C-alpha positions, 0 to 999 in steps of 0.5 A: 454475505459479504464479498470477501466471506472466507477470506484471508488477508494481510496488510503491511502499514494497517493500523493507520491511514490507508492500510487501517481503511483498507483493514476495515473494509476487508473485516466489513466484506467478512475477510480474516485480517492480519494487519502490521504495525511498527508498535504493539501498543498501537497494534492492539489498539488498532484490534480493539477499535476493529471490533473483529475478534478472531477474525483481525490479529496483528503482526509487529514490525517494521515493514522496511525489513526483509524479516517483518514483510516475510514474517507477517505472510508466514504468521497469517498462514500459521494463523488462519490456515491460508493467505488469499489476499496480500495487501502491501500497503506500507510505504511513503515519503522518507527523504526531501532531497533533490538528487544532488544532496541524497546520501546512500543511506537516505536513498537506502531507505526509499528503496527498502521501504517503498520498493524492496518491502513489495519485492519480498512480500510479493515473492513470499505470497506468490510462493503460497498462492501458486501451488493453491492457484489462486491469490489477490496481491495488491500494492499501494502505490502512488500517482508519482509512479506515473509522473515526478515532482522535484525534491522528492526523487527517491519516493518517485524512482520506487514508486515507478519501480513497484508499478514495474514490478507488478505489471511484470510478476501479473505476466508471469501469473496470470494463468494460475488464477492469481491476480497482481494489481496496484492502486495509485492514490494521489495526496491524502492527508494522512498523519504522515503527509503531516509529518513530512509535509513541511519539508516536502513542500521546502524541498519542492519551492513552495511556501509551506504545507498549506501551500503544498496541500493545494498545488495537489489539489489543483492539479486534480479535477475534484480540487481537494484531497483524496480520501483513505476510505476511496482507496478502500473501495478500490481495493475491495473490488480487486481482492473480490471475485469481481476483478478476477480478470483484472491483473497487472493493472494500475488503479489511479485513485487520485481525483482525476490528477493523471491524464491518462 
């Protein structure tokens, strides 16, 4: 028997990197999963590779849009009749610019993708979970939600805000059998990081992508980037009955980067 037998989960940004690893881990533990991503072709490829048959489905859309996030949750309930686990994973570093140079449009993109998407999904999921008095909400935040870096102020700000939202929501539903937690990964060399890393390095005053990776690695105790499966293992724990009294918490998966 799996730790998540009979449970239903949805995952924003679930077709690649951290979200994909979480989907695989949830399915391996017996859950049915709806993964969200932007492209239908990539979504079908993901379903084929997951190989879970009727226990996996795809919902297309941009998770920086309210209609997509709320639509994902509604679709999950329509497809499987319930929602037990809402994993708000989508997000990432969008813009690399000092505060003095960031435009209103760039700032709004960071807010919508990294913060508003979490709020929209959390609100919709809670409106389903509260009447049932049961549920798990898991947010992928970041180690930068407790620290800070130059040149990525939008990302850092939204992750600090997400952590506050998690703590407040957990207070509101703590007596209703619902837990709300965040996972704070350290650097993981995902495809997103590979795409944005060179610009990030410049914004931080570093000499290229390799220097960026090395900086994050050296800040940790393990002296290497983290791995998606290490994040997924914590997500499984938080989604399971073993974590029923763990709520309002920020769980670092960062190889010891944070000093507290």
